[in-house]
Every structure is written in C-alpha cells, then in structure tokens.
N, C-alpha and C positions, 0 to 999 in steps of 0.2 A: 401199697404196692399192688400192682395188677398181676394176678396169677395167670399162668399159661392156660389158654382155653377159656378164660373168663367170659369172652363174648361168643364162644362157639354155640352155646345153646340159647342165645338171645332170640326172642320172638321177632321175626321180620315185620310182623304186622304192627309192632309197637313203634316202628320208626316213623318220624313225622313225614307226611307227604309234601310234595312241592307246594310252596306258598304262591298265592296269586300275585300278579304284578301289582305295584302301587296303583291307587285309583287314577292318578293322572295319566300313567302309562296306558292303562286299560282304555280310558276315554280317548286318548290320542290315537291308539291303534284302531279303535272302532270308527273314529272320525275319518281316518284315512280310507277305511273300507267304504264308509258312506259316501265320501267324496268321489271315489272311483266308480261307485255304482251310479251316481248322478251323472258323471261325465261320460260313462260308457253307454248310457241309455240314449238311443237315437232320437226318440220322440221328445224326451226332456231336453236334449241338446238343441233340438229345433226350437222349442219354446224359449229356452234360456239364452241362446246366442243368435240364431239365424233370424228369427222373427223380429226381435228388438233391433237388430242391425238393419233389416229391411225397413222397419218403421222409421229409424233414424234417417236413412237415406231419403225416404219419401218425404218426411217432414222438412228436411233441409233443402230439398230441390224442387219438389212439386208444389203447385198452388194449393194451400190448405188454409181455411179460415182461421184467423188468429195467429198465423205464422208468416206474416208478410212484412214485418218491421225490421229495424236494424238488429234486434236481439233474437232473430229467428233461430240461429244455431244454438244459442243458450237455452231458449225455450224447448227446442227439440231435445237437447241433451238432458235437460231436467226431466222431461216426460219419459224419455226412453230409459234413463237410469232408474227411475221409479218403476217403470214396467219390468225391468230386469229383477228388481226386488220381488215383485209379485210373482213373476215366473218361477223363480227359484225357491223363495221362502214359502210361498203358498202352493202354487199349482204342482210343481215337481215334488215337493215334500209331502203334500197330501196324497198324491197318487202312489208314491213309493211306500209310504207308511201304511196306506190302506191295503195294498197287496201284501206287505210284510205281515200285517195282522191276519189277513185271510189264510196265508200259508203257514201260520204258526211260528213265524220267525220271531215276532215280538215276545210271544209267550216263552219260547226257549231262551232267548237272550235275557229275559227278565229273571230267570233262575240261575244265571251264571254270576261269577263275581263282579261282572260289569254292573249288574243291577239295572233297575228301571231308570233311576235318576241318571246313572252314567250313560245309558242309551240316549236319553233326551239331550244331555249335554253334548254327546258326540254328534247327534243330528244337528244341533245348533251350530257347532263348530264347522261341520261340513257345509252348511249353508253359507257361512261367512267366507270360507275358502272359495266356493264356487262363485259367490258374488264378487270377490276380489278378481277372479279370472275374467268374469263378465265385464267388470269396469275397465280392466286393462284393454280388452278387445274393443269395447265400445268407445272408450276414451281415445284409442288410437284412430278409430274411424272418424270420431269427432274432430280430432286434430287435423286429419286429412281434409275434412270439409270446412275447416276454418275456425274451429273452436279454440279459444285462447283463454282458459280460466286463470284467475289469480290464485295464489296459494290460500288466501283467506276464503275465497269462494269454496274451495274444496274442504277446508277445515269446517266451515259453517254447515256443510252438507253432512258431515259425519254423524252428529246426533240425530238428524232426521233419518238417515239410513239405518242406524242401529235400532232406534225405536220402531221403525217400520218393520225391520226384520223380525224383531221380537213379536210384534203384533201379528204379522202374517204367518210366522211359524206356529204361534199359538192357535190361530184360526185353522191352519192346516191340520194340526193334531186334533183339534176338536172335530173337524169334519171327518178325518180318517178314523177317529175312534168311535164314531157314532153310526156312520153309514156303512153299508157293504161296499166291497172294493169296486164293483162295477158302477155303483151309484156315485162313489167318490170320483171315479174317472170322468163320468159325464158331468157332474156338478162342478168339479174343479176347472175343467176346460170351458164350460159355459160361463162361469164367473170370470174367467180370464178374458173372454171376449167382451163381456158386458163392462167390466172395469176398464178395459182398453177404450171402448167406445164412449161410454157415458159415466164413467166412475170418477172423472176429474183428474186422473193421473197424467194422461198425455194431453188431452184437450182441456185447457183451463175452464173452470166453472163459469167464468164470465161469457164464454162462447156457447155454452150449452143452453137449451131451452129454459125458460124462466123457472119451471117447476124443479127441474134437475139442478139448476144453478144454485138453488137454496139448500138442496139436500147434499150435494156432492162434497162441500167442505167438511161435513160431519162424518163422511165415510172414511175408512182408513186409507183408501186409494186417493180420495180427494185431498186429505190432509198431507199425504206423502207428496202428491204433486205440488201443492201449494208450498210446502216446506222446501222442496227442491228448487222450485222457481225463485223463491225468495233468496235462497243461498247462492244460486248460480247466476243470478242477475244483480249482483251487487254485494254479496257476502253477508246478507242480513240473516237474522234469526226470527223465524215465524213462531212466536210463542203459542198462539192459539192452535196452530197445526201440531206442535209438539204435545200440547195438552190433549188434543183429540187422539193422537196416536198412543199416548200413555194410557188413556182410559180404555181404548180398545185392547191394548196389550194386557192390562190388568184383568179386565173382564173375561177376555178369551182364555187367559191362563187359568183363572179360577174355574171357568166352565169346563175346560179341558181336564183339569185335575179331578173334577167331580164326575164327569160323564164318560171319560175315555175308557174303552174296553180293550184289554190287551189280547183278546181272542174273540172270534165270532161265536 
C-alpha cells in the first residue's frame, strides 16, 4: 500500500530523462534536413539541375560528335543522368560536408544520439532523394525532346545508378574529410568539369582521344557512362562497368573510413 506523501520527498534528479528517438527516426530526420540543405543551396542547385538540363538540351539539339545517329536522345539521356549522379553524389556532397567539417557541425553531430554512422546514412539517403528529384525533372525534359524508354531500360539502369551513387558519395567523403573546405570547393568543381569533358560519362570513350579512350572506362565516371548507355540503349547490363564501380566504391569507402577527419 502506498502511504500518503510517499513520493513527496523523491529526488527529482533520479527521474529518467527523455529517451532519444529510435535510430531509424533519427536518420530520417537528419536526412530530411540534409535534403533541404542541398535543395536550398543555389550553387548546388545550379550544378544539380540547371547545368545537366542545359547539357541535355544541347546534346539533343546541337551538332555534337558522337550524337548524330538515331539513338541520339538515348545517348544524351544516359550521359546527363550519369552527370546528375556526379553532381549530387560527389560535387554537392563533397562541398557541403567539407564546410560542415570546417564549422564544427560534423563534430557536434557525431556526439549526439544520431552518431557518426547515422549521419553518414542520412547523407546517403539525402543524395538518393535529390537524385530522384533530378531524374524526374531531367526525365520530363527528355520526354519532351522525344525520349521514349522502355520499363526494362529503366530497370537495367538502377544497379548502375546505385553503385555509382555509393562510389561517388564515398569519394566525396574522402575528399571532404582530408582537404580543407576551400580546397574541397575548388577541387570538387574542377573534377566536375574534367569528368564532364573527358571522364567518359557524357562523351563516350570511343569518341575521346586514343589515350583517354583507354583510361576512361576504368574511371568511375566512364564506368557510369558505359553502364547507363548499355542500359538505356537496349536494356542491357554492362557487367565490366558494374565491376569497375564496385571496386571504386569499396576502395573509396575503406579509404574514407581510414582517413576521414571529423574536424579541422
């Protein structure tokens, strides 16, 4: 039986504090925040949506070497969707993570119940959400320009896109975790331009100069472009390209885990 006043003298400090949300809820909440940050940043939106859209329109309408056959729009869509992956999974993610590290955001979040692993999962989910938005916008533009993909073409592209996203997010975290924020900004944008021009993602390796044509298929950008072209030009699966992407993803993940610094 409880006597009157039994709880009157209870120590309030002994009461259990509020419990953190379940891990999945914490990750989803942080992923929503990361997604909003990516979409609200004007520079990253330029790289993620506007520049790929301009590239698609140019490849589909202007005279470009290698894009003058009956499969022109399919080639253009394959390259531009691959470029969208690089824009969001690599360039935007590297820049945002680099400045988060500089300003101490990563260090603080790493000490919360979200934890470092939860933060990385949230960043990965945010990339996938932004990519989905990119694909809807670019796909609508492609349809307006005459692109008519089959369901199998789109299904065949999924493993390429997922592996490429993993590889480029890992490379972004490696870059952002090693260099200072200003260097990350410069290097990420420079690599975006180089991969667009000679990385094999938009321009097929067969059109590149002989030296680059032999190297491009072994780059993550070249493997991404080859895999997307194989998928969207007939629904095929480019196993060598998937293997190259898997190797890059695994190696970049291991290097990022080893060398990533959570604060300057």
